[in-house]
N, C-alpha and C positions, 0 to 999 in steps of 0.2 A: 504185149499186154499180159500174157500168161506168166512171163518171167516176173513182171512187177507184182502180180497177185501172189505168186509163189514166194517172192521175197518178203512181202508184207506178212503172209502167214508165218513164215519162218521167224521173223523178228518178234511177232506177238508171242509165239511159242517160247522163244528164247527168253523174253522178258518174264513170262509167267513161271518159268522154271529156273530163273537165275537165283543165286544165293542172296542177292539183295532183296528180292521180292519175298523170299522165305523169311529173311531176318525181319523185314517190316511186319509181316504177318505174325511172327512170334512176339515181336515187341507189342503189337496191338493186343494180342491175346493176354500177355503178361500184365499190360496196363489195365485191361478189363478185369482180370482176376484180382489185381491189387485194389482196384476201386471197390469191387464187391466185398473184399475182406475188410476194407476201411469202413464201409457202410455197416457191416455186421458189428464191428468193434464200437463204432460211434453209437449205434442203436443200443447196444448193451450198456455202454457207459452212461447214456442218458437215462435208461431205465434204473440203473443202480443209483445214479445221482439223485433222481427224484425220490427213490426209496429212502436214501440216507437223509435227504433234506427234510423229510417228513418225520424223522425220529424226534421224539419228545426229549428235550434236554432235562437233566436232573434239576431239582429245585435249587434256587440260588442260595448258597451257603456262605457265610462270612467266616474267615479264619479266626481261631481263638485269639482274643486280645492278650498281649499287645502286638501280636504279629500283624503286619500289613502286607498287602499284595504289591509286588514289584511292578511298577508301571510298564506296560508293553510286554510282560512276560509271555502272554498267550501267543504273541506273534514272533517270538524268538525261537530259533531252533533248539537252543539250550540255555541254561543259566538259572539264576535264582528265581524262585517263585514267591517266597515269603522272606520278610526281613524284620528285625526288631533290635532294639538296644537292650542292654542288661547291665545292672549293677552300677556302683559308683565308679568303677574303673572305665566305664564307657565301652564295654564290649559291644561289638556288632556281630549279630548272628544272622546268617542267611541260609536258606534251605532250598535245595533243588530236588526234584522228584522225577522218577521214571517207574515204569512197570518192572517189578522184580524179575519177571520171566524174560524181559528183554535184556537184562544185564548179567544175571548170574548164569553160568554154564550149567547144563543139565547135571544133576547129581551133586552140585556144589554144596558144601557144608557151611552153614551160617548159623549164628546164634539166634535162637528164637524160643520164646516161651509157648508158642502156639504151633503145633505140628499138624493140625487138621488141614489147613490150607484151603478150605472152601471147596474141596472135591475135585480140583483139577480143571484143566481146560480154560475156557474164557473166564469163568467165575473165579478161578484161582488167580489168573493174571490181574484181575481188577481188584482182588481182595488182598493182594500182596504187593506192596509198593517199596521202592528202594529210594532212600534218602541220602543226599550228600549234604552234610551239615558243616558249615564253615564258621568258626568262632575266632575272632581276632580282636586285638586291642589297639588303640591309637598309639603310634610311635613304634610298634613292633613290626619287624620285617617278616615275621612268620605268623601262620594261623594254624589252629588246631582243627583238624578235619576228621569227621566221623563218617563212615559209610554204614548205614543202618537199614534193616528190614522193618517196615511199618505195617502193622496189621490192625484190624478193627479193635483189638483188645490188648495189644502189646507192642513194644519196640524192642528189637534185638540188634545189638551192635555187631557188625561184621568186622570192622577194622578201625583203627585210630592211628593217625600219623601227624607229624609236624612238617608243614611244607611252606615254602615262600609264598607270600601273598600274591605274587605274580604268577604262581603256578596255575595250570589249567584247572578250572573248576566247572561245576555244573554237570548236567547229564552227559555232555560230550566227553568228560573226563572221569566219569564215575568208576569205571573199571580199569583205568589206566594205572600204570606202575611207575610213572615218571618220578620227578622229585630230585633232590640234590643229596644223594648219599643215603645213609641209614634211615629207614622209615619206621623202625620199631618192630617189635615182635608181632607174630600173628596173635590176634586178640585172644583166641582160645588157649594159647600157650601161656598167657599171663596168669598170675596167681588169682585165685577166686576173689580174694578181698579187693584186689586192684580192679578186677572186672566189675565188681559190685560198686566200687567207688566211681568208676566212669559212668555207670548207669545212673547213679544218683546225681552226678554232675550234669548230664544232659536233661534229666528229669527236672532239676531245679530251674533250668532255662526254658521249660515249656516244650521240650521235645518228647512228646508222649503220644498215646493213642488218640488224644483229643484232636490231633491234627488230621487224623485219617478221613473223616467225612468230607472236609473241605478239599483236601488234596486228591481224593478219589474223584470227586465231582469236577474239580479243575482239570484233572488229567483226561477225563471223559470229554469235556468240552474242547480241549486242545486237540485230542485225537480226531474228534468230529470235524473241527475246522481244517485240520491237515488233510483229511480224507476228501472233503468237499473241494479244497484247493487242488488236490491231486487229480480228481476227476476232471475239473475244468482245464487244467494244464495239459493233461494227456489228450483230451478231446480237441483242444485248440491246435496242438501239434499235429495230430492226425488229419484234421480237416483243412489245415493251411495248404494252399496250392504250392506245388513244387516249383522252385525257381529253375528257369531254363539255364 
């Protein structure tokens, strides 16, 4: 009987000090820690989601005529926001927009008649927009594309090039250098008269500061939608049960 009791005590001690038991305890502690961290993240996400969802959207603004809003643009990752026809030649003009701060590298030089910039920070990023303007004609295999800075009181051309109509356009390709061969000179290296002529060219097609109020409000709404969608997606991913 003493031997059986001693053997039972030995086996209980061996099980309590075995590496398998230690590993199980460590796994349980890790799971508890992970659950606590998840709870903290989910609580923070919920608080910020509620805060963002209560933000007052800007007043509804219509784009300057004859520009019309591209259907579904708010739900697309990139692509044209506004579109219009122009002239007897049947030109089609499309405009994509992004925050200038998200496109241009720090310290980049771009043409602008307004150097104040709104004081920097968040106000600067919402007061300086970046446009991709695509101008094409029926039957042509190429389109004239402008990259511009848009401000409350001015438009500045950063570059102009001729690219195939199938070339990537929209905000996804705003800063890209692709294309098929020679893309033209840097805009600032062109003769001043040529630069002025290009400014008159886009001005005649309604690409001017009058676009700013609508595109600023539109971009705000798009950013707000994306943020709400991001909070929901991250929260769902974290709260989903792990598959065994």
